[in-house]
C-alpha positions as a Markdown table, in Angstrom:
| # | Residue | x | y | z |
|---|---|---|---|---|
| 1 | Unk | 0.0 | 0.0 | 0.0 |
| 2 | Unk | 1.3 | 3.6 | -0.9 |
| 3 | Unk | 2.0 | 6.0 | 1.9 |
| 4 | Unk | -0.9 | 8.4 | 0.7 |
| 5 | Unk | -3.2 | 5.3 | 0.5 |
| 6 | Unk | -2.4 | 4.4 | 4.1 |
| 7 | Unk | -3.5 | 7.6 | 5.4 |
| 8 | Unk | -6.4 | 8.2 | 2.9 |
| 9 | Unk | -8.4 | 4.9 | 2.5 |
| 10 | Unk | -10.9 | 6.9 | 0.6 |
| 11 | Unk | -8.5 | 7.5 | -2.0 |
| 12 | Unk | -7.1 | 3.9 | -2.0 |
| 13 | Unk | -10.8 | 2.7 | -2.2 |
| 14 | Unk | -11.7 | 4.9 | -5.2 |
| 15 | Unk | -8.4 | 3.9 | -6.9 |
| 16 | Unk | -9.4 | 0.1 | -7.1 |
| 17 | Unk | -13.1 | 0.0 | -6.4 |
| 18 | Unk | -16.4 | 1.3 | -7.2 |
| 19 | Unk | -19.6 | 0.7 | -5.2 |
| 20 | Unk | -23.2 | 1.0 | -6.5 |
| 21 | Unk | -26.8 | 0.6 | -4.8 |
| 22 | Unk | -28.4 | -2.0 | -7.0 |
| 23 | Unk | -31.3 | 0.0 | -8.2 |
| 24 | Unk | -32.0 | -1.3 | -11.4 |
| 25 | Unk | -32.7 | -4.7 | -12.9 |
| 26 | Unk | -29.4 | -5.0 | -14.4 |
| 27 | Unk | -27.3 | -4.3 | -11.3 |
| 28 | Unk | -29.7 | -6.6 | -9.0 |
| 29 | Unk | -29.1 | -9.3 | -11.5 |
| 30 | Unk | -25.2 | -8.8 | -11.1 |
| 31 | Unk | -25.8 | -9.1 | -7.4 |
| 32 | Unk | -27.8 | -12.3 | -7.9 |
| 33 | Unk | -25.0 | -13.8 | -10.3 |
| 34 | Unk | -22.4 | -13.0 | -7.6 |
| 35 | Unk | -24.6 | -14.6 | -4.9 |
| 36 | Unk | -25.1 | -17.6 | -7.0 |
| 37 | Unk | -21.5 | -17.9 | -7.8 |
| 38 | Unk | -20.5 | -17.9 | -4.2 |
| 39 | Unk | -23.4 | -19.4 | -2.3 |
| 40 | Unk | -24.2 | -22.0 | -4.7 |
| 41 | Unk | -21.4 | -23.0 | -7.0 |
| 42 | Unk | -18.4 | -22.2 | -4.8 |
| 43 | Unk | -19.6 | -22.9 | -1.2 |
| 44 | Unk | -22.5 | -25.0 | -1.8 |
| 45 | Unk | -24.6 | -23.3 | 0.7 |
| 46 | Unk | -27.7 | -23.0 | -1.7 |
| 47 | Unk | -28.7 | -25.2 | -4.5 |
| 48 | Unk | -27.5 | -24.6 | -8.2 |
| 49 | Unk | -30.1 | -22.8 | -10.2 |
| 50 | Unk | -30.5 | -22.9 | -13.9 |
| 51 | Unk | -30.7 | -19.2 | -14.4 |
| 52 | Unk | -27.6 | -18.8 | -12.0 |
| 53 | Unk | -29.2 | -16.0 | -10.2 |
| 54 | Unk | -29.4 | -16.8 | -6.4 |
| 55 | Unk | -32.3 | -14.8 | -4.7 |
| 56 | Unk | -34.9 | -15.5 | -1.9 |
| 57 | Unk | -38.1 | -14.0 | -0.5 |
| 58 | Unk | -36.4 | -11.3 | 1.3 |
| 59 | Unk | -35.1 | -9.6 | -1.7 |
| 60 | Unk | -38.2 | -8.1 | -2.6 |
| 61 | Unk | -37.9 | -5.9 | 0.5 |
| 62 | Unk | -34.0 | -5.3 | 0.6 |
| 63 | Unk | -31.7 | -2.9 | -0.7 |
| 64 | Unk | -28.4 | -4.2 | -2.2 |
| 65 | Unk | -24.7 | -2.8 | -2.6 |
| 66 | Unk | -22.5 | -4.1 | -5.6 |
| 67 | Unk | -18.7 | -4.0 | -5.5 |
| 68 | Unk | -16.8 | -3.7 | -9.0 |
| 69 | Unk | -13.4 | -2.9 | -9.8 |
| 70 | Unk | -12.7 | 0.6 | -11.0 |
| 71 | Unk | -10.3 | -0.1 | -13.9 |
| 72 | Unk | -10.9 | -1.6 | -17.2 |
| 73 | Unk | -12.1 | -4.3 | -17.7 |
| 74 | Unk | -14.6 | -3.9 | -14.9 |
| 75 | Unk | -15.2 | -7.0 | -13.0 |
| 76 | Unk | -17.8 | -8.0 | -10.4 |
| 77 | Unk | -16.0 | -8.3 | -7.0 |
| 78 | Unk | -18.9 | -8.9 | -4.2 |
| 79 | Unk | -22.3 | -7.8 | -2.9 |
| 80 | Unk | -24.1 | -7.6 | 0.2 |
| 81 | Unk | -27.8 | -6.6 | 1.2 |
| 82 | Unk | -29.6 | -4.8 | 3.7 |
| 83 | Unk | -33.0 | -6.6 | 4.6 |
| 84 | Unk | -35.5 | -4.2 | 5.6 |
| 85 | Unk | -38.8 | -5.4 | 7.4 |
| 86 | Unk | -41.6 | -6.2 | 5.1 |
| 87 | Unk | -43.7 | -3.0 | 4.5 |
| 88 | Unk | -46.8 | -5.2 | 4.2 |
| 89 | Unk | -46.3 | -7.1 | 7.3 |
| 90 | Unk | -43.7 | -5.2 | 9.7 |
| 91 | Unk | -44.0 | -8.0 | 12.1 |
| 92 | Unk | -42.8 | -10.9 | 9.9 |
| 93 | Unk | -39.2 | -11.6 | 11.3 |
| 94 | Unk | -36.0 | -10.8 | 9.7 |
| 95 | Unk | -33.9 | -13.7 | 8.6 |
| 96 | Unk | -31.7 | -13.9 | 11.8 |
| 97 | Unk | -34.8 | -13.8 | 14.0 |
| 98 | Unk | -35.6 | -17.2 | 12.4 |
| 99 | Unk | -32.1 | -18.7 | 12.8 |
| 100 | Unk | -31.4 | -17.2 | 16.6 |
| 101 | Unk | -34.9 | -17.8 | 17.9 |
| 102 | Unk | -33.7 | -20.1 | 20.5 |
| 103 | Unk | -30.4 | -18.2 | 21.4 |
| 104 | Unk | -31.3 | -14.4 | 21.3 |
| 105 | Unk | -30.9 | -12.8 | 24.7 |
| 106 | Unk | -33.9 | -10.8 | 24.9 |
| 107 | Unk | -33.0 | -9.0 | 28.0 |
| 108 | Unk | -30.5 | -7.3 | 25.9 |
| 109 | Unk | -32.7 | -6.5 | 23.0 |
| 110 | Unk | -36.1 | -8.0 | 21.8 |
| 111 | Unk | -36.2 | -6.9 | 17.8 |
| 112 | Unk | -40.0 | -7.8 | 17.9 |
| 113 | Unk | -40.6 | -5.0 | 20.4 |
| 114 | Unk | -38.6 | -2.4 | 18.5 |
| 115 | Unk | -40.1 | 0.1 | 16.0 |
| 116 | Unk | -40.0 | -2.4 | 13.0 |
| 117 | Unk | -39.4 | 0.3 | 10.3 |
| 118 | Unk | -36.2 | 1.4 | 12.1 |
| 119 | Unk | -34.5 | -2.1 | 12.0 |
| 120 | Unk | -32.7 | -4.2 | 9.1 |
| 121 | Unk | -30.5 | -6.9 | 9.0 |
| 122 | Unk | -27.1 | -7.3 | 7.0 |
| 123 | Unk | -26.9 | -10.3 | 5.2 |
| 124 | Unk | -25.7 | -12.3 | 2.1 |
| 125 | Unk | -22.3 | -10.7 | 2.1 |
| 126 | Unk | -20.5 | -12.4 | -0.9 |
| 127 | Unk | -17.1 | -12.0 | -2.3 |
| 128 | Unk | -15.9 | -13.7 | -5.4 |
| 129 | Unk | -13.4 | -16.4 | -4.8 |
| 130 | Unk | -10.6 | -14.5 | -6.8 |
| 131 | Unk | -10.7 | -11.7 | -4.3 |
| 132 | Unk | -11.5 | -13.7 | -1.3 |
| 133 | Unk | -8.7 | -16.3 | -1.2 |
| 134 | Unk | -5.0 | -16.4 | -1.3 |
| 135 | Unk | -3.1 | -19.3 | -2.7 |
| 136 | Unk | -3.6 | -22.6 | -0.5 |
| 137 | Unk | -6.4 | -21.1 | 1.5 |
| 138 | Unk | -9.5 | -23.2 | 2.1 |
| 139 | Unk | -12.9 | -22.5 | 0.4 |
| 140 | Unk | -14.3 | -21.3 | 3.6 |
| 141 | Unk | -11.4 | -18.9 | 4.9 |
| 142 | Unk | -12.9 | -16.1 | 6.6 |
| 143 | Unk | -13.5 | -12.7 | 5.0 |
| 144 | Unk | -11.3 | -10.5 | 7.4 |
| 145 | Unk | -8.2 | -11.9 | 9.1 |
| 146 | Unk | -5.7 | -10.5 | 11.5 |
| 147 | Unk | -3.1 | -10.4 | 8.7 |
| 148 | Unk | -5.4 | -8.4 | 6.5 |
| 149 | Unk | -4.3 | -5.4 | 8.5 |
| 150 | Unk | -0.6 | -6.1 | 7.8 |
| 151 | Unk | 2.1 | -4.9 | 10.2 |
| 152 | Unk | 3.3 | -1.4 | 11.2 |
| 153 | Unk | 6.1 | -1.5 | 8.4 |
| 154 | Unk | 3.9 | -3.1 | 5.7 |
| 155 | Unk | 0.3 | -2.0 | 6.3 |
| 156 | Unk | -2.7 | -3.4 | 4.5 |
| 157 | Unk | -6.4 | -2.9 | 4.6 |
| 158 | Unk | -9.4 | -5.3 | 3.8 |
| 159 | Unk | -10.9 | -2.8 | 1.5 |
| 160 | Unk | -13.5 | -5.6 | 0.0 |
| 161 | Unk | -15.3 | -6.6 | 3.1 |
| 162 | Unk | -15.1 | -3.4 | 5.0 |
| 163 | Unk | -16.2 | -1.6 | 1.8 |
| 164 | Unk | -19.3 | -3.7 | 1.5 |
| 165 | Unk | -20.2 | -3.3 | 5.2 |
| 166 | Unk | -19.8 | 0.5 | 4.8 |
| 167 | Unk | -22.0 | 0.2 | 1.6 |
| 168 | Unk | -24.7 | -1.2 | 3.8 |
| 169 | Unk | -24.3 | 1.3 | 6.3 |
| 170 | Unk | -25.0 | 3.9 | 3.9 |
| 171 | Unk | -27.9 | 2.2 | 2.7 |
| 172 | Unk | -29.1 | 2.0 | 6.4 |
| 173 | Unk | -28.8 | 5.7 | 7.0 |
| 174 | Unk | -30.3 | 6.6 | 3.7 |
| 175 | Unk | -33.5 | 4.5 | 4.8 |
| 176 | Unk | -33.7 | 5.9 | 8.4 |
| 177 | Unk | -32.6 | 2.8 | 9.9 |
| 178 | Unk | -31.5 | 3.0 | 13.4 |
| 179 | Unk | -30.4 | -0.6 | 14.5 |
| 180 | Unk | -28.6 | -3.2 | 12.2 |
| 181 | Unk | -28.5 | -6.8 | 13.1 |
| 182 | Unk | -26.0 | -9.4 | 11.7 |
| 183 | Unk | -25.2 | -13.0 | 12.0 |
| 184 | Unk | -21.6 | -13.3 | 11.6 |
| 185 | Unk | -18.6 | -15.0 | 12.4 |
| 186 | Unk | -17.3 | -14.6 | 16.2 |
| 187 | Unk | -14.0 | -12.9 | 15.3 |
| 188 | Unk | -15.9 | -10.5 | 13.0 |
| 189 | Unk | -16.7 | -8.0 | 16.1 |
| 190 | Unk | -13.2 | -8.0 | 17.0 |
| 191 | Unk | -12.0 | -6.7 | 13.6 |
| 192 | Unk | -14.6 | -4.3 | 13.2 |
| 193 | Unk | -13.7 | -2.9 | 16.9 |
| 194 | Unk | -10.3 | -2.1 | 15.7 |
| 195 | Unk | -12.0 | 0.3 | 13.2 |
| 196 | Unk | -14.0 | 2.0 | 16.0 |
| 197 | Unk | -17.3 | 0.0 | 15.2 |
| 198 | Unk | -19.4 | -1.1 | 18.4 |
| 199 | Unk | -20.7 | -4.5 | 17.6 |
| 200 | Unk | -22.6 | -5.9 | 20.6 |
| 201 | Unk | -23.4 | -9.6 | 20.7 |
| 202 | Unk | -27.0 | -10.3 | 21.5 |
| 203 | Unk | -27.3 | -14.1 | 22.1 |
| 204 | Unk | -25.5 | -17.4 | 21.9 |
| 205 | Unk | -23.7 | -18.9 | 19.0 |
| 206 | Unk | -25.8 | -21.0 | 16.5 |
| 207 | Unk | -24.6 | -23.4 | 13.7 |
| 208 | Unk | -25.5 | -21.7 | 10.4 |
| 209 | Unk | -23.0 | -22.3 | 7.6 |
| 210 | Unk | -20.4 | -22.7 | 10.4 |
| 211 | Unk | -20.6 | -21.0 | 13.8 |
| 212 | Unk | -22.2 | -17.6 | 14.0 |
| 213 | Unk | -23.3 | -15.2 | 16.6 |
| 214 | Unk | -26.1 | -12.6 | 16.3 |
| 215 | Unk | -24.9 | -9.1 | 17.0 |
| 216 | Unk | -26.4 | -5.6 | 16.6 |
| 217 | Unk | -24.9 | -2.2 | 15.8 |
| 218 | Unk | -26.6 | 1.4 | 16.4 |
| 219 | Unk | -26.0 | 3.2 | 12.8 |
| 220 | Unk | -25.7 | 6.8 | 14.3 |
| 221 | Unk | -23.0 | 5.6 | 16.8 |
| 222 | Unk | -21.1 | 3.7 | 14.1 |
| 223 | Unk | -20.9 | 7.0 | 12.2 |
| 224 | Unk | -20.1 | 9.2 | 15.0 |
| 225 | Unk | -17.6 | 6.6 | 16.7 |
| 226 | Unk | -15.7 | 5.8 | 13.5 |
| 227 | Unk | -11.9 | 5.9 | 13.6 |
| 228 | Unk | -10.4 | 8.9 | 11.9 |
| 229 | Unk | -8.5 | 6.7 | 9.5 |
| 230 | Unk | -11.8 | 5.2 | 8.2 |
| 231 | Unk | -13.6 | 8.5 | 7.6 |
| 232 | Unk | -12.5 | 9.2 | 4.3 |
| 233 | Unk | -13.5 | 5.8 | 2.9 |
| 234 | Unk | -16.8 | 6.1 | 4.5 |
| 235 | Unk | -17.1 | 9.5 | 2.9 |
| 236 | Unk | -16.2 | 8.1 | -0.5 |
| 237 | Unk | -18.8 | 5.2 | -0.2 |
| 238 | Unk | -21.5 | 7.4 | 1.1 |
| 239 | Unk | -21.1 | 9.8 | -1.6 |
| 240 | Unk | -21.1 | 7.2 | -4.2 |
| 241 | Unk | -24.2 | 5.5 | -3.0 |
| 242 | Unk | -26.0 | 9.0 | -2.5 |
| 243 | Unk | -24.9 | 10.1 | -6.2 |
| 244 | Unk | -26.4 | 7.0 | -7.6 |
| 245 | Unk | -29.8 | 7.5 | -5.8 |
| 246 | Unk | -29.7 | 11.2 | -7.1 |
| 247 | Unk | -28.7 | 10.1 | -10.8 |
| 248 | Unk | -31.8 | 7.9 | -10.9 |
| 249 | Unk | -34.2 | 10.5 | -9.5 |
| 250 | Unk | -32.9 | 12.9 | -12.0 |
| 251 | Unk | -33.2 | 10.5 | -15.0 |
| 252 | Unk | -36.8 | 9.7 | -13.9 |
| 253 | Unk | -37.9 | 13.3 | -13.3 |
| 254 | Unk | -40.2 | 14.6 | -15.9 |
| 255 | Unk | -38.7 | 17.1 | -18.3 |
């Protein structure tokens, strides 16, 4: 990593990547295509589909982020989604509420008692194998590792997974979401804490494609408590997300 990129993660992110909210059919198909490649073909978490597009019932009330390379030829890198509560039936559980029904500690938080229009879940984070693995690593290696941050003499930064989480955060902010839930690998909270992200475990571990723990984050607390080094990258991602929505609104506005 160049010295300037080390101290300006926004510049480094923009040099290598571009992030988009999937606000049209073509971009959503790209999201579903990445998910199929990762979840169905590579990891075998879901059945292979003839159309090679992986989607489920939550996608109709979800917002999606798509990460691509910024240089030609542009390549798909990864994606994630923000599952909103169903606007036609707010009480319908989010995915993690099903999976963790028996392990949630409702003395910490009971999602069913929160204003349902203010909560959402980050899920289906998928990164294509070429960008997820290093030579010799297993198929299920974690998205963020200790060594991804490098050392003081040779710093690195995990642009891809952190970029996708920040993209989901930008979507949450835009939609007025106050609390975001996740079902993640146990070590993720430790890695996010290094960046000033306060992730609170809200229940016991479950077996779901490996050991996963339910966690929650407060959107505004994350934004306000973000480490100084991460703020330029957050500003870049937030700007790209908001610009895409503005461009779509301008394109559909009557002349």
